[in-house]
N, C-alpha and C positions, 0 to 999 in steps of 0.2 A: 021687729022681723030684719030690716036693713042693718041694724047694727050687728045684728049676730052674723049675717052675712059676712061683713065686712071681718069679724075676727075668727072667721072659719076657714079661711082659705089656708093652702100647702106652708105659704110663708109664715104667716101667724102662728100656724100651730108647729112650726120649725123653731119660730122664735120663742114660743111657750115652753118647748121641751128643753132648749138651750139655758133659760130664766130658771126653770123648775132644777135642772141638775146643777147650775151652779148656785144655788141657795141652799143645797144639801151639804151635810156635813160628814157623809157617807155617799160611798156609792151607791147606785141604785139600778134594779133590774128595769127592763123595759117592760113589764106587767105594772110593776108600780108608777112608773110615767104614765102610762096608758089609764090606770086607776085615779091616779092625782088630777089630770087633764079631761078626765071623762072623754078620753078617745079610743076609739075600736084597736084592740090588741093588734089586728094587721096592720093599720094606719101607724100605729106607734113604732112598730118593728121596722116599716119601709122608710120612716123619716130619721130614725134613729140611725138606720144604715145609711142614708146618704149624708146625714150628718158626719158620722163616722168617716164614711170615706174623704171627706173633705178636712178632717183632722180638727172638727170642731166638739167631737166627743171622744174618747177613748174608752177600752176596756181598762178597768183596773187590773193591776198586774194579777195574773193566776186566775180571773176571774171570768165571768160574763156579764157583770154589773158595769155600769157607765159612770165614769167621772168627766170633767169637763178635759178638752183635748189640748194640745201644745199649740195647736194654731190659733185656737179661741184666746189662750194665754196672751199669746204673742201680739195678737190683734187687740185685744182689751189694755195691753200697755201701750201701745201705740196710740189707742184712742185717748186714752188719759193724757199721754204726752202732750197730744195735738191739742187738746182741750186746756191746759194749763200754759201752752206757748202762744197766749194772747196778748194783747197790749195791754189789756186791763189786769190780768192776774200777773203778768210780769212787773208790772208796776207795783203790785203790793209786795212782791217778791224783793223789787229793789228798795221800796221803802223800809222794810224790817230790816233789810242788809245795812242800809244807811243808819238807822235807829241804833243796832247792834254794833256797828262797826267792822263786821267780820263778813267773810264770804256765807251764803245760805242758798240751799238747795232743797228740791222737791225730788222725792223718790218714791218709786212703785217697785213693788215684787213681782219680778217674774222668773219662773222656772226656778223658784226656791235662790234667787239673787235678788240683790236691791240692784235695781236700774234707775240712774238719775237723768230726769226729763228735762230739767231746767235750773239755771243756777245764776246767782249774780256774786260779784266780786267787787269788792269795795277798796282793795289795798293791793299791795305786792305781795303775789305768793311767798307765804314763809311756812307754810305747812302742807298737810294733803288737800288736794283740790279735787273735787267731785264734779267732772264736767258733764254735760247732757252725752248720753249714751255710754257713759261708764257704769261698769257693775262693780258690785262688792258682796262679801258673803253677809250671810243672815245673824250670824252668833255673834259677830264682833262689831256691829253698827248698830246707832240707835233705832234706825228706821227698821232693820230687820228684827231687832227686838219687839219694837211695837207691835210689828205684825205678827209675831210669834205667839205674843201674849196674850192678842184679842181672839186667838184660835180657842174653841172649846178644849178641856182639860185632856182628853185621849189624843184628838190629834196633836195637840200640841205636844204631848210625850211622845206621840209615834213620830211626828217630825223632828223632833230634838234627837232622838236616837238613830233616826234615818241619815242625819248631816254629817259629813265630815268635818269634823271640828278641828279644824286645822290651826296649829299654832302660829302666830304673826309675829307676836312679840311676848315678852316675859309675862303681860298682863292678859293675854288671850284666854278667854275662859275655854276650856276644852274638856271640863267634866258636865258630863250630862243633868248630873242632879243639881250641880251649883248653878247650873245654868238656868234649870227650871225655877230654881228660887228666885233667881234675879228676874225672870217672867214673871213671875207670880208678885213680885213687888211693882214691876212695871204696870201690869195690870192694873194694881190698886191706885198708884200714882197717877196713870193716863199719861206718862210721858217717859223717856229713856235718855240715859246718860250712857257714854263709853269712857273709859279711862286710859287712854293708850295702847287700846287692845286691838286694832289693827295696822296702825301705822306708829312707832315709838315716837312719842314727842307730840302727840296730836290728841286731843280731846275733842268730844262733840256731845251735842243731846239734840235731840229731835220730839216734834209733836204730831200728833194723828191729823191729819184732813178728811173729815168724813161728811158723808151724805146728809140730805135732811132725814133718813131713817137709820141715821147712827153706824152706817156701814163703813168701813175704812176704804177712802181712796186712794190716798198716799200720805206722805210724811214729809212734813218742813222743818229743817233740821240745819245745824250749823256746825263747822268745824274749825276749830282752832289751835295754834301752838300751845301746847302747855306752859312753855317758859312765858307768856304772855296773859293767860288766863289758866286757872288752876281748875281742877276736877271738882272742887268744892264750889267755886265760883261759877260755875257754868249754871247754877240755880238760878241766877239774874237773868238769864236769856229766856229762860221758859215764859216768863208772861208776856215778852212782848212777840214772841214766836204763837204764842196761843192766840193772842189778838189776832195776827196776821191769818193763823190756820182758819179761824172763824169767820174772817173776810174773805177768803177764797172758798170755804165751804159754801158761803152764801152766793158766790157768782157763778160756781163751777157748772150748776145745772141751768142758767140763765144766758139768754141770748141779747145781743146788742149790735144795732145795725153799724155802730162806730167801731166797734170790737174788732182789730185785725189781727190775724195770724202774725207772729214774728217771722221775720227772712231768716233762713240761716247763716249763720255767720261763720 
């Protein structure tokens, strides 16, 4: 009985609603939320309304059904960023950057943009530098391709057709059908590459960082001048990136009394 009471409070129910909506691949109604969580419909209506007022949930465009809200998306990105900006995880990033000999960065997706939350530079800047807080498009970055490739087929196609596929270079993929084909290949490989698609003269690749249940948390990537490393040669970076991503996946949900958050520089 005591355990039931601990999980039956308004805050527990609100978290349960947010978690349920976040796990769905399509918008859900209040009644569906109530049924899934065994809540009285009036209670679900009240809690959903409170969450909507705070921007944690929002109605899907032209619908009374709900999806995660912008405030929740921004909060989740900040939380992930804070989780990676610790001494232990930054050390993993620094180690793989040293092994590869190129800048490595960790990126998350927020509001259909890739936002970089940590990076390590091991040499003088000679190409594209993704610094913490900077954002980049989905369709022409390796992290963006991984994120899109891991979506179920219909949401992936819907997102692809809704994006403004801006052409940044001659190599930018601006045709939706071509991009969808690349995303299918990315899904099969489990990693992504870009060939001077965002900035001319810069190639890159990335691998996913996943949670214990294989949900995408972030991506670990590298950006390098094409004059130094060709697009084909990027393949040699994939194994060390995957090893580092596995280490980050193992530590992301762990706590350590000696693990201190990095100070902003």
